[in-house]
Each structure stands twice: as C-alpha cells, then as structure tokens.
C-alpha positions as CSV (number, residue, x, y, z in Angstrom):
1,M,-40.9,18.2,17.1
2,T,-42.5,15.4,19.3
3,F,-46.0,14.2,19.8
4,K,-45.7,15.3,23.4
5,Q,-44.9,18.9,22.4
6,I,-47.9,19.0,20.0
7,R,-50.1,17.6,22.8
8,Y,-48.8,20.3,25.2
9,F,-49.4,23.0,22.6
10,Q,-53.0,21.8,22.1
11,A,-53.6,21.7,25.9
12,I,-52.4,25.4,26.2
13,A,-54.7,26.4,23.4
14,E,-57.7,24.7,24.9
15,A,-57.0,25.8,28.5
16,G,-56.1,29.4,27.6
17,S,-53.1,29.6,29.9
18,F,-49.9,27.7,30.6
19,R,-50.8,27.3,34.3
20,R,-54.2,25.7,33.6
21,A,-52.7,23.5,30.9
22,A,-49.9,22.3,33.2
23,D,-52.5,21.5,35.9
24,R,-54.6,19.5,33.4
25,L,-51.5,17.6,32.0
26,G,-50.1,16.9,35.5
27,V,-46.8,18.6,34.8
28,T,-45.1,21.8,36.2
29,Q,-45.4,25.1,34.4
30,P,-41.6,25.3,33.8
31,T,-41.7,21.8,32.2
32,L,-44.4,23.0,29.9
33,T,-42.6,26.2,29.1
34,V,-39.4,24.3,28.2
35,Q,-41.2,21.9,25.9
36,I,-43.0,24.8,24.1
37,A,-39.8,26.7,23.7
38,A,-38.3,23.6,22.1
39,L,-41.3,23.3,19.8
40,E,-40.9,27.0,18.8
41,S,-37.2,26.6,18.0
42,T,-38.1,23.7,15.7
43,L,-40.7,25.7,13.9
C-alpha cells in the first residue's frame, strides 16, 4: 500500500467516479484502475 494509492482512493471517493478522479489527478483512467486494483489486493 502506497500513499499514492490512498490518495487515488480518496480522489475516487470524492469525485464519485474513476473518470472524474482521473481527470482531477491528471492521470489516465487505466492507470487509476491498476493502482486501485493493487490497493485492493493488498487489503
């Protein structure tokens, strides 16, 4: 689990969708999805 993954998770929760969170974070949606999948596997 990394700080980046937690930050991404928070952004998704606040934005309400992966697409909006990705736009706000300045990353692609697939990048965000991969990081959240890694976070899920850790938990």
